C-alpha positions in Angstrom: 0.0 0.0 0.0 1.5 3.3 -1.1 1.4 6.3 1.1 1.5 9.9 0.1 4.2 12.2 1.3 1.8 13.9 3.7 0.7 10.6 5.2 4.4 9.6 5.6 5.1 13.0 7.3 2.2 12.4 9.7 3.4 8.9 10.5 6.9 10.2 11.2 5.5 13.0 13.4 3.5 10.3 15.4 6.6 8.1 15.7 8.6 11.1 16.9 6.0 12.1 19.5 5.9 8.5 20.8 9.7 8.5 21.1 9.7 11.8 22.9 7.2 10.7 25.5 8.5 7.2 26.1 11.1 6.2 28.7 12.0 3.0 26.7 11.3 1.5 23.3 11.2 -2.3 22.7 11.2 -3.6 19.1 9.9 -7.0 18.0 9.9 -8.8 14.7 6.7 -10.8 14.0 5.3 -13.2 11.5 1.9 -14.8 11.0 0.0 -12.3 13.0 -3.7 -11.4 12.6 -5.7 -8.5 14.0 -7.0 -10.5 17.0 -3.4 -11.2 18.0 -2.3 -7.6 17.5 -5.3 -6.4 19.6 -4.4 -8.8 22.4 -0.8 -7.6 22.4 -1.8 -4.0 22.4 -4.1 -4.6 25.4 -1.4 -6.4 27.3 1.1 -3.7 26.8 -1.4 -1.0 27.5 -2.2 -2.6 30.9 1.5 -2.5 31.7 1.8 1.3 30.9 2.8 1.5 27.3 1.6 1.3 23.7 2.3 -1.1 20.9 2.3 -0.1 17.2 3.1 -1.7 13.9 5.6 0.7 12.3 6.9 1.2 8.8 10.6 0.3 9.0 12.0 3.0 6.7 10.0 5.8 8.4 10.9 4.6 11.9 14.6 4.4 10.9 14.5 8.0 9.7 12.8 9.2 12.9 15.4 7.3 15.0 18.2 9.0 13.1 16.5 12.5 13.5 16.1 12.0 17.2 19.8 11.0 17.6 19.1 7.3 18.6 21.7 4.7 17.7 21.2 3.0 14.4 19.0 -0.1 14.5 18.6 -2.8 11.8 14.9 -2.8 11.2 14.3 -5.6 8.8 11.1 -7.6 8.1 8.0 -6.6 10.1 8.3 -4.5 13.2 6.1 -4.1 16.2 7.3 -1.4 18.6 6.4 -1.1 22.2 6.7 2.4 23.6 6.9 2.7 27.4 5.1 5.6 29.1 5.0 4.2 32.6 6.7 1.3 34.4 9.6 0.0 32.2 9.9 -3.3 34.0 6.1 -4.1 33.6 6.2 -3.4 29.8 9.5 -5.5 29.6 7.7 -8.4 31.3 4.8 -8.1 28.8 7.3 -8.1 25.9 9.0 -11.2 27.2 5.7 -12.9 27.7 4.7 -12.0 24.1 7.9 -13.5 22.8 7.1 -16.9 24.3 4.9 -17.2 21.2 7.3 -18.4 18.4 5.9 -15.8 16.0 7.8 -13.0 17.8 11.4 -12.2 18.2 13.1 -9.4 20.1 15.1 -7.1 17.8 16.3 -4.8 20.6 15.3 -1.5 21.9 16.3 1.7 23.7 16.3 2.8 27.3 16.7 6.6 27.5 18.3 6.6 24.0 20.8 3.9 25.1 20.6 0.7 23.1 19.4 -2.5 24.9 19.6 -6.0 23.6 17.4 -9.1 24.3 19.3 -10.1 27.5 19.1 -6.6 28.9 15.3 -6.5 28.2 15.0 -9.9 30.1 17.0 -8.4 33.0 14.6 -5.4 33.0 11.7 -7.8 33.0 13.1 -9.6 36.1 13.0 -6.3 38.1 10.1 -5.9 40.6 7.3 -3.5 39.6 7.7 0.2 40.3 5.3 0.3 43.3 7.3 -2.5 45.0 10.6 -0.6 44.4 9.1 2.6 45.8 7.8 0.8 48.9 11.2 -0.8 49.5 12.9 2.6 49.1 10.5 4.3 51.4 11.0 1.6 54.0 14.8 2.0 53.8 14.5 5.7 54.2 12.1 5.6 57.1 13.9 2.9 59.1 16.6 5.2 60.6 13.9 7.8 61.6 11.7 5.2 63.3 14.8 3.8 65.2 15.7 7.3 66.3 12.2 7.9 67.6 12.4 4.7 69.6 15.8 5.7 71.1 14.5 9.1 72.0 11.4 7.8 73.7 13.1 5.0 75.6 14.3 7.1 78.6 10.8 8.5 79.2 9.3 5.0 78.9 11.8 3.7 81.4 11.2 6.5 83.8 7.4 5.9 83.6 8.0 2.2 84.3 10.0 3.0 87.5 7.3 5.4 88.7 4.6 2.9 88.0 6.5 0.2 89.9 6.9 2.5 92.9 3.2 3.4 92.9 2.3 -0.3 92.7 4.6 -1.1 95.6 3.2 1.6 97.9 -0.4 0.7 97.1 0.2 -3.0 97.9 -1.0 -4.0 101.4 1.8 -4.5 103.9 2.0 -8.1 105.1 1.7 -8.3 108.9 
């Protein structure tokens, strides 16, 4: 299907916009794919915080060059996942998609740095962003809570001594 120059420029503008907004880009090669499969993949990646689009290789290559990304060999058919949220979650979705033999990872970018298949798998093994945030918050709050306990300990000890003295004086004297 031939595209006019205006349509190509519009596509390139869309690709450029997606690249600009995305934190990472994952590229897949696919074969034997129908619309039902594409819609399922798009839904899976959307749930993870990204978007998946079938791109025209020549136009995508031009946009990558214009945006100063490293050169990528885009041959055959390309499905590109753009990450707008949690990179690890989208990487997990991409790895799950590639379990189907119709898909193969071509590579990708993480903040304009090239990543290969092994690096994408390593990203997929990371915990989700909310878990990382919770661990970081726990690590940051641990010293503060320990400090609060240390500061309150002398007061608690003094209160315990006073309470023991009151209890001892209130107790009946054995005759």
